N, C-alpha and C positions, 0 to 999 in steps of 0.2 A: 503494500499499499503504499510504502513512503517513498518508491519510485513514479509510482501513477500521481501522487498529490500535486507536485511540484508541474506536472505537464497541465493537470486539471487546473490550479491557480491559472497557470500561463493562456490557458485557452480562453477560461472564462474571463480574463481581460481585455484579451484581443477581441471576443464577441460584446462584451461590453461597449469596450471603445469604438469598434465597427457602427455599433447600434447608436451610440450618441454622435460618431461623425455623420452616418445617414441621417438623424431625426435634425442636428444643425444643418446640414444641406438640401433637405427638404422642407423645412421651414418657409413660412412664406412671410416677409416683411410687407408692413405697408409701404405702399407705394409713395417716395418723396414727391412732392410738388416739383415740376420742371422750374428750372432757372429762370428767372424773370430776365427779358426781352427788351433792352435796352435800345431804342433807338434813334440817334442823333436825330435831329430836324433841323435845318438848318434856316433860320430867321430871314426874312426879305430884307430887314436892316440892320444894322449893327445894333449891340445890345446896349445900355448903358450900365456901367460899372464903374468901380474906383478902387486903383491899387496905388500904393507910396511910390514915390519915386527914390533916387538912391539917397537926396538929402533927405527923406522920411516924409516929405510934405504927398498927402493924399491928391490924387490927380484922377479925376471924373472924365471919363469917354464923352461927356457932355461939352467941355471945353473945347473939342475938336467939331463941333457942328459947325456948319456951311463948308468945310473942306474935304478934299478927298484924301483920303487916311490908307495907308499902309500900315495895318496892323501885324506886325514880324514875330510870332513865339518862338522863343531862343532858350537855350541855356548855357553858361560857362563851361561845361564840358563837353559838350558839343562840335566836334570838328568843321560840319559842313555850315553852322552857324558863324563859327569864327570867318570861317574864307565868304560870307556873302554879306562880312559888316563893309566891307570898303566898297560896295554895289549898292548899299541901303543909304550910305554916306551921299556918294555921289547922285544917288537919285535924289536925297534931301537940298544936297546944293545946286541940283540943277532946276528942280519941280517947287522948289519952296514958293518962291515970290510966283507962281503960278496958282499957288493954294492948294500945294500935297504939301502930307504930314506924314511923314513916317514915324509910328511907334511900335517902339520893342515893349515885351511883356515876357519879360524872364521867369523861366521856370526854374525860380533859385533863390537861395538865401540873399539877404541883402547886404552881405559882407562880399560874398562873393562879386554881387553885381557891382558892387562901387569899384574895387580894385579892377575888374575887367575893362568897365567904362574908362577907366581913366587909363588904362594901359594902350586899348585899341582909339580913343577919341574917336566915341561914336555922337555924332553930331546931330542927333534925334533924342528925343525923349525914353527914355527906358525905365517902363516902372517893373515889377517883380512883386513876386508871391511864390508861394511853394504850392500849397494845396489850394490858395486862392487863384493864382494864375491858372490853375488846371480849371476849376469852376467858371472863370473866364471863357478860358476854351470851348467849354461844354455851352454855354450861351453862345457863341458863335456856331455850333453843332459840330464842333470839331471833338475828336479823343485825342489827345495829344499823348499818344503810343511812340512818334517818331519826331523829332525836330531836325530844321526851321519848319514851320510852316507860316505863309503868309495870307492876309486874307483882305482882299481890297474891296475898299467902298467908295462911292460917288460921293459928292457934295449935299445931296439930300441923305446921304448916311444907306442907304443901297448898297446891300453887299453884290460885287459885281463877278465875283471870284474867289477862287482860293487856291493855292499852290504848293503842296506837300515835297518839301525836300529845298535842296539850295536852289535858289533864286539865280535863273542867268538874264542876262541883259536883254535877251529877245522877251523870255516869258515879262518881263517889267516893265517893257514898251506895249507891248500888248495889253495888258492889262489897264497899264497909264491910259489909253488911247480911250479905253471904253470908261475910265473913269474921270477924266477934263474934257 
């Protein structure tokens, strides 16, 4: 009987383990609800928002009423953002007298943006915020998964288009023709 008992114990443990596995495998779980579907809706006109500039002064999008505006979403860690800043400076200098305003919206910290703005000598206002800037992007109907993104609005505040990725001179000229 002694030789038989260990085999019987092992057999019983194996049967119980198999039964428990079968029970867990066939047990029906209540169905989880599907995840919510978030659909970005691009508004017809630029949204109203407020973000701080590098000096900490709150700036509102309403101060650009009557102007054609390029809202450029960027970050200090973004290489394509760094490469397109000279073009944005050039567009501001070239078209500023005709009613065009470039506004940077940095998805970054105040300290990073202030240092970066001094280093690269931005010739246009740059606002910033981390989650706040992402929320502004959502108000424009954007998911800021990749940067840079530029949104182009005309003098009436209507959104005439957007561009994802590094802006080229040709792309900028095509949008500016619609804006002015």
